[in-house]
VMD Tcl script that draws the C-alpha trace (Angstrom):
set ca {
  {0.13 0.02 0.32}
  {2.93 2.22 1.07}
  {4.56 1.60 -2.21}
  {1.68 2.50 -3.91}
  {1.77 5.88 -2.81}
  {5.25 6.99 -3.65}
  {4.21 5.76 -6.90}
  {1.78 7.31 -7.29}
  {3.84 10.90 -5.48}
  {6.51 9.79 -8.23}
  {4.49 10.25 -10.44}
  {2.46 13.06 -9.96}
  {5.87 14.95 -9.05}
  {7.28 14.12 -12.91}
  {3.51 14.92 -14.84}
  {4.56 18.97 -12.78}
  {8.11 18.50 -13.12}
  {6.79 18.65 -17.12}
  {4.99 20.56 -17.45}
  {6.92 23.15 -15.82}
  {9.57 23.03 -17.93}
  {7.87 22.55 -20.87}
  {5.60 26.13 -19.42}
  {8.87 27.13 -19.65}
  {9.81 26.22 -22.87}
  {6.75 27.45 -24.30}
  {7.27 30.88 -23.26}
  {10.46 31.05 -23.44}
  {10.08 30.23 -27.20}
  {7.51 32.79 -26.88}
  {9.68 35.43 -25.31}
  {12.07 34.39 -28.21}
  {9.54 35.55 -31.06}
  {7.82 38.48 -29.45}
  {11.24 40.12 -29.39}
  {11.78 38.74 -33.22}
  {8.75 40.42 -33.80}
  {9.07 43.78 -31.95}
  {13.16 43.73 -33.34}
  {11.33 43.98 -37.31}
  {8.64 46.03 -36.88}
  {10.99 48.12 -34.75}
  {13.08 48.85 -38.61}
  {9.59 48.04 -40.10}
  {8.67 51.88 -38.49}
  {11.95 53.15 -39.34}
  {13.07 52.33 -42.64}
  {9.14 53.80 -43.02}
  {9.81 57.23 -41.43}
  {13.44 57.17 -43.36}
  {11.14 56.63 -46.55}
  {9.16 59.54 -45.70}
  {11.98 62.28 -44.65}
  {13.26 61.22 -48.37}
  {10.13 61.50 -50.41}
  {7.78 63.81 -47.87}
  {10.35 66.11 -45.95}
  {12.55 67.70 -48.36}
  {11.26 71.34 -49.33}
  {11.70 73.66 -52.45}
  {16.25 74.86 -50.90}
  {15.98 77.65 -53.54}
  {19.21 78.73 -54.85}
  {17.91 81.69 -57.67}
  {13.44 82.63 -56.51}
  {14.15 86.89 -57.20}
  {17.46 88.81 -56.83}
  {17.17 90.43 -53.18}
  {15.09 86.59 -52.38}
  {14.88 85.89 -47.91}
  {14.97 82.01 -49.83}
  {18.37 82.16 -51.55}
  {21.28 80.00 -51.06}
  {24.68 80.00 -52.56}
  {25.87 83.21 -54.00}
  {26.47 83.98 -57.67}
  {30.56 84.06 -56.70}
  {33.08 81.70 -58.76}
  {33.50 83.97 -62.11}
  {35.66 81.66 -64.04}
  {38.33 81.77 -65.60}
  {37.96 85.84 -63.75}
  {34.93 87.22 -65.24}
  {36.08 89.18 -67.88}
  {34.00 88.48 -70.78}
  {30.89 88.87 -68.58}
  {28.28 90.76 -68.09}
  {25.24 89.33 -64.94}
  {22.50 91.30 -64.15}
  {20.86 89.31 -61.71}
  {17.51 91.51 -61.37}
  {16.85 91.48 -64.81}
  {12.81 92.16 -64.90}
  {11.71 91.46 -68.86}
  {10.15 88.36 -70.17}
  {11.22 86.00 -66.77}
  {9.61 82.89 -66.03}
  {5.72 83.14 -65.30}
  {3.72 85.25 -63.99}
  {5.09 84.94 -60.80}
  {8.73 85.93 -61.65}
  {9.11 89.04 -60.79}
  {12.87 89.07 -61.80}
  {15.62 86.55 -63.22}
  {19.22 86.29 -64.68}
  {21.08 87.86 -67.75}
  {23.69 86.62 -68.75}
  {26.16 88.03 -71.98}
  {29.10 86.08 -72.57}
  {31.25 89.01 -74.85}
  {33.08 85.60 -77.29}
  {35.61 88.39 -79.00}
  {37.58 89.10 -75.17}
  {37.12 85.25 -74.13}
  {39.42 85.31 -77.69}
  {41.43 87.65 -75.60}
  {41.22 85.46 -72.93}
  {40.73 82.09 -71.90}
  {38.04 81.16 -74.75}
  {36.12 79.76 -71.82}
  {33.78 81.29 -69.33}
  {31.20 80.41 -66.73}
  {29.75 81.28 -63.07}
  {29.47 78.92 -59.69}
  {27.04 79.82 -57.02}
  {29.28 79.34 -54.05}
  {28.73 78.70 -49.81}
  {30.27 81.06 -48.71}
  {30.82 83.85 -52.01}
  {34.15 83.09 -53.36}
  {34.42 79.33 -50.97}
  {36.58 77.27 -53.51}
  {36.88 74.15 -51.00}
  {39.03 76.88 -48.84}
  {36.86 76.51 -45.87}
  {33.43 74.89 -44.46}
  {30.46 76.39 -45.37}
  {28.58 74.04 -47.39}
  {24.34 72.42 -47.09}
  {23.40 69.38 -46.43}
  {21.49 68.18 -49.05}
  {20.28 64.57 -48.54}
  {16.83 63.82 -49.88}
  {17.06 66.03 -53.00}
  {15.40 64.24 -55.54}
  {16.73 66.56 -58.85}
  {17.87 70.72 -59.07}
  {15.70 71.78 -61.13}
  {15.91 75.59 -63.58}
  {14.04 77.35 -66.16}
  {16.24 78.95 -69.10}
  {16.25 80.58 -72.76}
  {18.26 81.73 -75.15}
  {18.19 86.05 -76.38}
  {18.41 84.08 -80.22}
  {18.24 79.91 -79.52}
  {21.07 77.86 -81.07}
  {22.82 79.12 -77.90}
  {24.67 75.69 -76.23}
  {26.32 75.62 -72.23}
  {29.20 73.05 -72.34}
  {27.43 72.23 -69.24}
  {25.27 72.71 -66.08}
  {26.29 71.12 -62.96}
  {25.82 70.23 -58.98}
  {28.41 70.36 -56.81}
  {32.35 69.88 -58.19}
  {33.68 71.63 -55.45}
  {37.58 70.42 -54.55}
  {40.15 71.99 -51.80}
  {40.27 71.70 -47.98}
  {36.34 71.19 -47.49}
  {35.17 68.84 -50.77}
  {31.94 69.03 -52.35}
  {30.42 64.93 -51.70}
  {29.09 64.29 -55.16}
  {28.28 66.20 -58.44}
  {26.71 66.11 -61.29}
  {25.56 67.99 -64.34}
  {24.33 67.53 -67.85}
  {25.23 69.10 -71.12}
  {25.77 69.97 -73.99}
  {22.51 72.23 -73.62}
  {21.12 74.21 -76.35}
  {18.78 77.00 -75.89}
  {15.88 77.81 -77.83}
  {14.89 80.91 -77.65}
  {11.87 80.11 -75.70}
  {11.63 79.08 -71.78}
  {11.75 75.71 -71.25}
  {12.44 73.92 -67.88}
  {15.83 71.33 -67.44}
  {16.50 69.00 -64.61}
  {19.90 67.39 -62.72}
  {19.13 64.03 -61.72}
  {20.16 63.83 -57.74}
  {19.11 60.25 -57.42}
  {21.77 57.59 -55.17}
  {24.09 61.30 -55.24}
  {25.63 62.06 -51.83}
  {24.90 65.56 -50.97}
  {25.70 65.81 -47.65}
  {28.10 68.66 -48.09}
  {27.20 71.24 -51.29}
  {29.52 74.45 -51.31}
  {28.55 74.38 -55.19}
  {25.55 74.48 -55.54}
  {24.49 75.40 -59.28}
  {27.31 76.42 -61.90}
  {27.49 76.19 -65.70}
  {30.43 77.16 -67.77}
  {30.64 77.76 -71.97}
  {33.25 78.55 -74.38}
  {34.17 80.81 -77.41}
  {34.56 77.08 -79.36}
  {30.99 76.85 -79.29}
  {29.52 80.22 -79.05}
  {31.62 81.94 -81.68}
  {29.66 84.95 -81.86}
  {28.61 85.27 -78.33}
  {26.40 84.41 -76.99}
  {23.46 85.68 -74.07}
  {20.32 84.09 -72.78}
  {18.35 84.38 -69.06}
  {18.12 81.61 -65.93}
  {15.44 81.52 -63.45}
  {14.22 79.03 -60.75}
  {16.64 77.54 -59.35}
  {16.13 75.79 -57.04}
  {16.68 71.45 -55.26}
  {13.44 69.19 -54.99}
}
mol new
graphics top color blue
foreach p $ca { graphics top sphere $p radius 0.5 }
foreach p [lrange $ca 0 end-1] q [lrange $ca 1 end] { graphics top cylinder $p $q radius 0.2 }
display resetview
């Protein structure tokens, strides 16, 4: 009788022990699954947030809206090679792009002057002014998908060899560069874009530039720019 009672007690103890072990194992497994689920959910939310930052939070970042606009960034100070053969007017008021444009930029390239000089010319919009990578001052433009601008020629047929973003070297170099060109202008306003997808825009001090030369504009050229911005 006593032997049977002891056997029953041992059997009950074993069942309880196995049940506890299974319960503990299941709880551990559930905790592990919960942790994995939380980690995955957290990563998904983080990725979703990053996606929103890239796609939704980047506001237009203006280089030129109108002369003197508080929204303007970068300074048209990098006259290349020296500015001798260029006439630059960023307060031109005739025939600018769109009803909202009170002013636009008019540029005259003097080919005869250029022949006597270095046979090419251009302008860089820099931050701060005249900064060829010798000091800090660039902007973090991460999230921008493109740079857009409007341009037209005085007559049509004017050739600009390149329009460019970034590319400044020196002690504080730009983190990337992108460009289009050559571009043949028409005598009507047209929007152009420089694709910035996949570019490293964490530090850009050369916000925008253009360049041309006497070989492709033997008689010189006059052209206009307006509404230059990252977006």
